[in-house]
VEXNU-857219 format. One record per residue (C-alpha): residue in one letter; x, y, z. Coordinates in steps of 0.5 Angstrom, whole numbers, plus 500, padded with zeros to 3 digits. Layout:
BEGIN
AXYZ/...
This chain:
BEGIN
X203807862/X200802858/X203805852/X209806855/X210799857/X207796850/X213800847/X218798852/X216791850/X216792843/X223795844/X225788847/X222784842/X226788836/X232787840/X231779841/X229779833/X236782832/X240778837/X237771834/X237773827/X245774828/X246768832/X242764827/X246767821/X253768823/X253765830/X258760828/X263765825/X262770831/X264764836/X270763831/X272770832/X272770839/X276763839/X281766834/X283772839/X284769845/X291770845/X292776849/X288781853/X288786847/X286782842/X281779846/X278786848/X277788841/X274781839/X269782845/X267789842/X266787835/X262781837/X257785842/X256791837/X253786832/X250781837/X247787841/X248783848/X254783852/X250777856/X250773850/X258775849/X259773856/X255766856/X260764849/X266766853/X264763859/X263756855/X270757852/X272758859/X268752862/X272748857/X279750858/X279754852/X281761855/X284763862/X281768866/X285774864/X283774857/X276772858/X275778863/X278782857/X273780852/X268782857/X271789858/X270790850/X263787850/X261792855/X264798850/X261794844/X254795847/X255803848/X256803840/X249801839/X246806844/X250811840/X247810834/X240809836/X241816840/X241820833/X234821830/X234816825/X226814826/X225816819/X228810817/X224805821/X218804816/X223802811/X227797815/X220794817/X218794810/X225791807/X225786813/X218783812/X220783804/X226779805/X224774810/X218772806/X221773799/X227768800/X227761802/X235761804/X236760812/X241766812/X237770808/X231769812/X235771818/X238777815/X230779814/X229778821/X235782823/X233788819/X225787821/X228787828/X232794827/X226797824/X222795830/X227798835/X227804832/X219804832/X219803839/X224808841/X219813837/X213810841/X217811848/X218818847/X210819845/X208815850/X212818856/X210825854/X203825858/X207822864/X210829865/X204832867/X203826872/X204829879/X206822882/X211821877/X214827878/X214826886/X218819885/X223822880/X224828885/X225823890/X230819886/X234825884/X236826891/X237819893/X242817887/X244810891/X236808890/X236810883/X242806882/X239800885/X232801881/X235801875/X239795876/X233792878/X229794872/X235792867/X235785871/X228784869/X229786862/X235782861/X238788857/X242794859/X241797852/X234797853/X234800859/X239805857/X235807851/X229808855/X233813860/X235816853/X228817851/X225819858/X230824858/X229827851/X222829854/X224832860/X221827865/X228825868/X234830870/X241829868/X243828874/X238822875/X239820868/X247819870/X245815876/X240811872/X245809867/X250807873/X244802875/X243800868/X250798867/X251794874/X244790873/X246788866/X252784869/X246780873/X243776868/X250773866/X251771873/X244767874/X245764867/X252761869/X250759876/X250751874/X256752870/X263750871/X267755876/X271757870/X265759867/X262763873/X269767874/X267771867/X260773869/X262775877/X269778874/X265783870/X260784875/X266786879/X268791874/X261794874/X261795881/X268798882/X266803877/X259805880/X262806887/X268810884/X263815880/X257815884/X260821889/X262825883/X256825879/X255833880/X262834877/X261830871/X254833870/X258840869/X263837865/X259833860/X256839857/X263842854/X263836849/X256836847/X250840850/X244836848/X242832854/X241826850/X248826847/X250827854/X247821857/X250816852/X256819852/X256818859/X255811858/X260810853/X265814857/X264809863/X265803860/X271806856/X274808863/X273801866/X276798860/X282803861/X282802868/X282794868/X285792862/X292792865/X289788872/X285783868/X291778871/X290780878/X282780878/X283773874/X287770880/X282773885/X276770881/X280763881/X281763888/X273765889/X271759884/X277754885/X277749880/X273743882/X277736881/X271731881/X271724880/X269722873/X261721873/X259718866/X251720868/X253728867/X252731860/X259733857/X256736850/X249740852/X252747852/X246751854/X250758852/X248755845/X241754846/X240760841/X243757836/X239751834/X243748829/X249747834/X245746840/X242740836/X249737834/X251737841/X244733843/X246728838/X253728840/X250726847/X246721845/X251717842/X254717849/X248714851/X249709845/X256707848/X253706855/X248701852/X253697848/X257696854/X250694858/X249689852/X256686852/X256685860/X249682860/X251676855/X257675860/X252674866/X248669862/X254665859/X259665865/X255667871/X259673873/X255676879/X259682879/X257685873/X250685875/X251691880/X255695874/X249694869/X244697874/X249703875/X250704867/X242704867/X242710872/X247713867/X242712861/X236715865/X240721867/X243722860/X236721857/X233726862/X238731861/X237731853/X230731854/X230738858/X235740853/X231739847/X225742850/X229749851/X231748844/X224747842/X222754845/X227757840/X224759833/X226753829/X225752821/X222745819/X229741818/X231743825/X224742828/X224735825/X231733827/X229735834/X223731834/X228725831/X233726837/X227726842/X224719839/X231716839/X233718846/X227715848/X228709845/X235708847/X232709854/X227704853/X232699851/X236700858/X230699862/X229692858/X236690859/X236692867/X229690869/X228684864/X234681862/X238683868/X232680872/X232673868/X240673869/X239673876/X234668876/X238663872/X244664878/X239664883/X236657881/X243655878/X239654871/X243652865/X242653857/X243647853/X249648848/X244649842/X240654846/X246658848/X248658841/X241661839/X241666844/X248668843/X247669835/X241674836/X245678842/X250679836/X245681831/X243686837/X250689838/X251690830/X244693829/X246698835/X252700831/X248701825/X242704828/X247709831/X250710824/X243711821/X242716827/X248721825/X248720818/X241720816/X243716810/X237712806/X241706804/X243705811/X236706814/X234701809/X239696811/X237697818/X230695816/X232689812/X236687819/X229687823/X226682818/X232678818/X232678826/X225676826/X226670822/X232668826/X228669832/X222665829/X227659828/X230659835/X223659837/X221653833/X227649835/X226650842/X220645842/X224640839/X229640844/X223639849/X220634846/X227630845/X227631853/X233635854/X234636861/X237643860/X232646855/X226643860/X229647866/X230653863/X225653858/X221660860/X228663861/X230662854/X223664851/X223670855/X230672853/X228671846/X222676847/X226681850/X232681845/X227682839/X224688843/X230691844/X232690836/X225693835/X227700839/X233700835/X231699828/X225705829/X231710828/X230708820/X222710820/X223717820/X228717814/X225713810/X218716811/X220722809/X223719803/X217716801/X219709801/X215706806/X208704805/X202706809/X200699812/X202692811/X195690811/X192687804/X186690802/X180685802/X176683796/X169685796/X164679796/X160679790/X152680792/
């Protein structure tokens, strides 16, 4: 059993290597293939078939399609047609692996390792990952066959399989549960094929298990889209409806099917794989013309939610793109820009509270800070999910940079909300006034902060060294302006200017907070210049050694 479990784990790992390699190297192209063929159900069917045959995962195709549907790029009918094609696409992979090609496994493993380590390009290394994954899958299938041989002598296993043979519904449910746990119907089908090849499972039982594997294969997509928009959930649930209908229709006729299939090919392994293919092709033929009806049914079950626009809800964090780190990181960066836009509005509103005493803006600023906090939390969790994927050096660095910048933006929001807003409320409560010169100094520094926010966002997006250098020089200039303002304020106090005396602590606290905000914004320049080798390790001068 341990050998068998290890072989199954190796099979799943090999499939994951192939899928991640394909999505990393060609994921963008596969998404474009799906997008270009959404015009009608037949081209959508063909696109779903082709993409899934390459990805080896109908769940991955379903998540892509659900993402399109959630953004309004595809209606329910062609989306469901894509899934019918995706289900057929997985059977083609099973057909290939059902033949005895285990002899090529060591060649694929060796070639995959050489390509992966001997090349430096991202796409070529992912090609090596794909080849290595295919080799591991073939190796795992051989280990499953060898590891399952001793199980034939187990009386307990024999009793269990005999009981399942007489209870096809229970066999379907057991296979569905196993497939859901493995998150791969292809892996379950290959396992069933391997067990049947050693004579452990009868053909009638194997057919019932195949039905269960198909039904369970629809479950991961349903769970993965639970928090998706209704348009996305329709795709996953509609695909499950196809599977369930097919299982209900075929389950009573497994005996007759077992008598008919040997006329095509007599070998048990080929019969199982042919049954798997025929089941999904039959579903496609039966439902391709009914995708419109099923789509309308799904629209009734999952009606579009017309909700008020909520700025705190992420718009660009597409969870289906987690396995494509480059795309996912671009989505996280795009969401970070929304944080910057919110902070820009907060900065503009808070200075107006100081200038005009507009109390109505105080609650708006507090709500905007909540939005910044929510977006920061969502981006942080999204980046955490991305970091669990295998990342190259540049992707890891970009992930860390985005995390750092969003954290700094969140700190800026807190300074505005908890410090500047509190100072503004204090000014209004005690009816304090700034001197004309003092307000002008605050306005100049505030304007610099707004300009540096825009510059920081440009540096964050572009990674341009010249812009990063300019941003750091602005930090020096800002420090000079803040120091000059701090020197002018005591002069006004010595001259006995009443407004300056009453608002002295308020004035100095605002200068301090604006300086803190500017420091958080300019921090985005450091990783860029540090990587370029344009930063000194320390600003400290070396001490001169005293002579003895």
